[in-house]
C-alpha positions as CSV (number, residue, x, y, z in Angstrom):
1,M,8.4,70.3,51.0
2,I,9.8,67.6,48.7
3,H,8.2,64.4,48.3
4,I,11.4,62.5,49.5
5,G,9.7,59.3,49.4
6,H,9.7,59.0,45.7
7,I,13.3,59.9,45.5
8,I,14.2,57.6,48.0
9,L,12.2,54.7,46.5
10,S,13.9,55.2,43.3
11,I,17.6,55.5,44.6
12,S,16.9,52.3,46.7
13,V,16.7,50.3,43.7
14,G,20.5,51.0,43.0
15,T,20.4,50.9,39.5
16,I,21.1,53.5,36.8
17,E,17.3,53.7,36.0
18,G,16.6,54.4,39.5
19,Y,18.9,57.2,39.9
20,L,17.8,58.8,36.5
21,A,14.3,58.6,37.6
22,A,15.1,60.3,41.0
23,F,16.9,62.9,39.2
24,F,14.0,63.4,36.6
25,Y,11.5,63.7,39.5
26,L,13.5,66.3,41.3
27,I,14.1,68.4,38.4
28,V,10.4,68.4,37.5
29,Y,9.4,69.3,40.9
30,I,12.0,71.9,41.4
31,V,10.9,73.4,38.2
32,L,7.3,73.2,39.0
33,Q,7.7,74.9,42.3
34,V,9.6,77.7,40.8
35,F,7.2,78.6,38.2
36,C,4.4,77.9,41.1
37,Y,6.0,80.8,43.3
38,I,6.7,83.1,40.2
39,F,3.1,83.2,39.6
40,I,2.0,83.6,43.1
41,V,4.5,86.4,43.4
42,S,3.2,88.0,40.2
43,F,-0.3,88.1,41.6
44,Y,1.0,91.0,44.1
45,I,2.4,93.1,41.4
46,N,0.1,95.8,40.0
47,E,0.1,97.6,36.4
48,D,2.5,100.2,38.0
49,G,5.2,97.7,39.1
50,Y,4.5,98.3,42.7
51,L,3.9,95.5,45.3
52,E,-0.2,95.4,45.9
53,Y,-1.8,93.2,48.5
54,L,-4.6,90.9,47.9
55,D,-6.9,91.1,50.7
56,N,-9.1,88.4,49.4
57,I,-8.4,84.9,47.5
58,S,-11.3,85.8,45.2
59,N,-9.5,88.8,43.9
60,I,-7.3,86.4,41.9
61,R,-10.5,85.5,39.4
62,Y,-9.8,89.1,37.9
63,I,-6.6,87.9,36.5
64,Y,-8.4,85.6,34.0
65,K,-10.1,88.5,32.7
66,T,-6.9,90.6,32.1
67,N,-4.6,88.0,31.2
68,K,-6.1,84.7,30.0
69,L,-2.6,83.2,28.6
70,F,-1.2,83.6,32.2
71,T,-4.1,82.1,34.0
72,M,-4.2,79.1,31.4
73,C,-0.3,78.5,32.3
74,F,-0.7,78.7,35.8
75,I,-3.6,76.0,35.6
76,I,-1.4,74.0,33.6
77,I,1.4,74.2,36.2
78,L,-1.2,73.3,39.0
79,L,-2.7,70.3,37.2
80,S,1.0,69.1,36.7
81,M,1.8,69.4,40.3
82,S,-1.4,67.5,41.3
83,G,0.0,64.5,39.2
84,L,-2.6,64.2,36.6
85,P,-2.2,62.2,33.5
86,F,-0.5,63.8,30.3
87,F,1.3,66.5,32.5
88,A,4.9,66.4,33.7
89,G,4.0,65.6,37.2
90,F,2.4,62.4,36.2
91,F,5.3,61.2,34.2
92,S,7.7,62.1,37.0
93,K,5.9,60.0,39.5
């Protein structure tokens, strides 16, 4: 669900800066959502390329042992979606 309140607030100002802020927020939010879904879907693919069901959320911890860069990118995406400072989600909000 898109956080439409940020977009409506930016557009309600009625200036070019407001429209640009709404557009920037929308683009950042869409990119973060797409990357998050890509990461989550890739959790279900095993090394043979077949889809594999994860029966427990704690099995995700094994991804850190096999691919540390993948895990760090996923952490950065999640921190950015939460809006912590120095990430794209913070600057868009």
